[in-house]
C-alpha positions as CSV (number, residue, x, y, z in Angstrom):
1,M,9.1,-55.1,-99.3
2,S,6.7,-57.6,-100.5
3,A,3.0,-56.2,-101.6
4,L,1.3,-59.5,-100.6
5,L,-0.4,-58.0,-98.0
6,D,-0.8,-54.3,-99.4
7,Q,-4.0,-52.5,-98.4
8,Q,-4.6,-55.0,-95.3
9,V,-4.5,-54.3,-91.8
10,T,-3.8,-56.7,-89.3
11,I,-4.8,-56.7,-85.6
12,V,-2.0,-58.5,-83.3
13,T,-2.8,-59.5,-79.9
14,G,0.0,-59.9,-77.5
15,G,2.1,-58.0,-79.9
16,A,4.4,-56.3,-77.3
17,Q,7.2,-59.0,-77.5
18,G,8.0,-62.4,-78.7
19,I,6.2,-64.2,-81.2
20,G,3.4,-61.3,-81.6
21,L,5.8,-58.8,-82.1
22,A,7.4,-61.1,-84.9
23,I,4.3,-61.6,-86.5
24,A,3.5,-57.9,-86.6
25,E,7.3,-57.5,-88.3
26,A,6.3,-60.2,-90.8
27,V,2.8,-58.3,-91.5
28,L,5.2,-55.1,-92.0
29,A,7.8,-57.0,-94.4
30,H,4.7,-58.2,-96.7
31,G,3.2,-54.6,-97.1
32,G,0.5,-54.7,-94.5
33,S,-0.5,-52.3,-91.7
34,V,-0.6,-53.4,-88.0
35,L,-2.5,-52.7,-85.1
36,V,-0.4,-54.2,-82.3
37,A,-2.6,-54.8,-79.0
38,D,-1.4,-55.9,-75.7
39,V,-2.9,-56.0,-72.5
40,D,0.2,-53.6,-71.2
41,G,-0.5,-50.6,-73.9
42,G,2.7,-49.0,-72.6
43,K,4.6,-51.7,-73.4
44,A,3.3,-52.2,-76.9
45,A,3.7,-48.5,-77.7
46,E,7.4,-49.1,-76.7
47,A,7.5,-51.8,-79.1
48,V,6.0,-50.1,-81.9
49,A,8.0,-47.0,-81.6
50,P,11.1,-47.8,-83.4
51,L,9.0,-49.3,-86.2
52,A,6.7,-46.0,-86.7
53,A,10.0,-44.1,-86.2
54,E,11.2,-46.1,-89.5
55,G,7.9,-45.2,-91.2
56,A,6.1,-48.4,-90.9
57,N,2.5,-48.1,-90.7
58,I,1.8,-49.6,-87.3
59,A,0.2,-48.3,-83.9
60,A,-0.3,-49.5,-80.5
61,A,-3.0,-50.2,-78.6
62,A,-4.3,-51.6,-74.5
63,C,-6.7,-54.5,-74.8
64,D,-7.4,-57.1,-72.4
65,V,-8.6,-59.7,-74.9
66,T,-10.4,-61.7,-72.0
67,A,-13.3,-58.7,-72.1
68,E,-15.3,-58.3,-74.6
69,R,-15.6,-54.8,-74.3
70,G,-12.0,-54.5,-74.9
71,W,-12.2,-56.4,-78.3
72,A,-15.2,-53.8,-79.5
73,E,-12.9,-51.0,-78.4
74,L,-10.0,-52.5,-80.3
75,V,-12.1,-52.9,-83.6
76,E,-13.2,-49.0,-83.2
77,K,-9.6,-47.7,-82.4
78,C,-8.7,-49.8,-85.7
79,L,-11.7,-48.6,-87.8
80,E,-10.6,-45.1,-86.9
81,R,-7.0,-45.1,-88.1
C-alpha cells in the first residue's frame, strides 16, 4: 500500500460499481479513506462491505447528486466520519 493519500478522504459518487468502485479501490490502495456515494445506497453498502471487512477505511452513503440537498447531506456525513 502506498501512502500517497494518507490522511486524505475522497468522496466517490456513482461508486457502487464500475469505474466509481475502481476509483474507490485505487484511493484505498494509495492509503486514502473513501466515502462511496450512490443513488442506490443499498447497492453502495453491498459494494463496500467486503472492503470494509478487510479493514479498509471505507463507508457507503445514498446520494442523489442531482439534488443540492443530497450533496449537503453527503458532505455532512463525510465530516461526521
